[in-house]
C-alpha positions in Angstrom: 86.7 -11.7 41.1 85.1 -10.9 37.8 84.5 -7.6 36.1 84.1 -5.2 39.1 85.6 -2.4 41.1 89.1 -3.4 42.3 89.6 -6.3 40.0 93.2 -6.9 38.9 93.4 -7.2 35.1 96.1 -7.9 32.6 96.2 -5.7 29.5 96.6 -7.6 26.2 96.0 -4.8 23.6 95.6 -1.0 23.5 93.7 1.0 20.9 93.3 4.7 21.3 90.1 5.8 19.5 89.8 9.5 20.5 90.9 11.8 23.3 87.9 10.6 25.4 88.0 6.9 24.5 90.6 4.1 24.5 89.7 0.5 23.9 91.5 -2.3 25.7 91.6 -6.1 25.5 91.9 -7.4 29.1 91.7 -10.6 31.1 90.8 -11.3 34.7 92.0 -14.6 36.3 91.6 -16.3 39.6 93.6 -19.2 41.1 91.8 -22.5 41.3 92.3 -23.7 44.8 92.2 -27.4 43.8 94.5 -27.4 40.8 96.6 -24.3 41.7 96.2 -23.1 38.1 94.9 -19.7 37.1 91.6 -19.7 35.2 90.1 -16.8 33.2 87.0 -15.3 34.8 86.7 -12.5 32.2 88.4 -12.0 28.9 87.3 -9.4 26.4 87.2 -5.8 25.1 86.4 -2.8 27.3 86.2 0.9 26.5 87.8 3.5 28.8 85.7 6.7 28.7 86.5 10.2 29.8 89.5 12.3 29.2 91.5 11.1 32.3 90.7 7.3 31.9 91.3 7.3 28.1 94.6 9.2 28.4 95.8 6.8 31.2 94.8 3.8 29.2 96.5 5.0 26.0 99.8 5.1 27.9 99.6 1.4 29.0 101.8 -1.3 27.5 100.9 -4.8 26.6 101.3 -7.0 29.7 100.7 -4.2 32.2 98.5 -5.0 35.2 95.8 -2.5 36.3 93.0 -2.3 38.8 89.5 -1.4 37.6 87.9 1.6 39.2 84.4 2.7 38.3 82.8 0.4 35.7 79.5 -0.2 34.0 78.0 -3.0 31.9 75.1 -2.4 29.5 73.5 -4.5 26.9 71.2 -4.1 23.9 69.1 -6.7 22.1 68.7 -6.4 18.4 65.5 -8.2 17.5 66.0 -8.4 13.7 69.4 -10.2 14.1 68.4 -12.0 17.3 71.7 -10.8 18.9 72.5 -9.3 22.3 75.4 -6.8 22.4 77.2 -6.2 25.7 79.3 -3.1 26.4 81.9 -3.0 29.2 82.8 0.5 30.2 85.7 1.7 32.4 85.5 5.3 33.9 88.6 5.0 36.1 91.6 2.7 36.4 94.6 2.4 38.6 98.1 1.4 37.6 100.7 -0.3 39.8 101.8 2.0 42.6 98.5 3.9 42.7 96.2 3.5 45.7 92.7 2.3 45.0 90.2 4.6 46.8 88.0 3.2 49.5 84.4 2.5 48.5 82.0 4.3 50.8 78.8 2.9 49.2 75.5 4.6 49.1 72.5 4.3 51.4 69.2 3.3 49.8 66.3 5.3 51.0 
């Protein structure tokens, strides 16, 4: 499933940074059809931005499962250190019992 809208994730760590940002350590797994075992597709740190997303993320507990809403991935290359930095941002998330809104998509003109 990967890091995308609607992905089910497990929360491993919660770190409130400010009232508009909370950092989470999450993982996303999928079931291997051949072995029956779960394999990580994504494991890393994400930042929840915005008052609503940051507040909701700050109330999570280790081990909770959430669905990702609106997300963004950006990266920056630092030439002097020859390093690429990737940032994973979450703008909305849904806890168990909350309904994930339908995606309507946009039309390219």
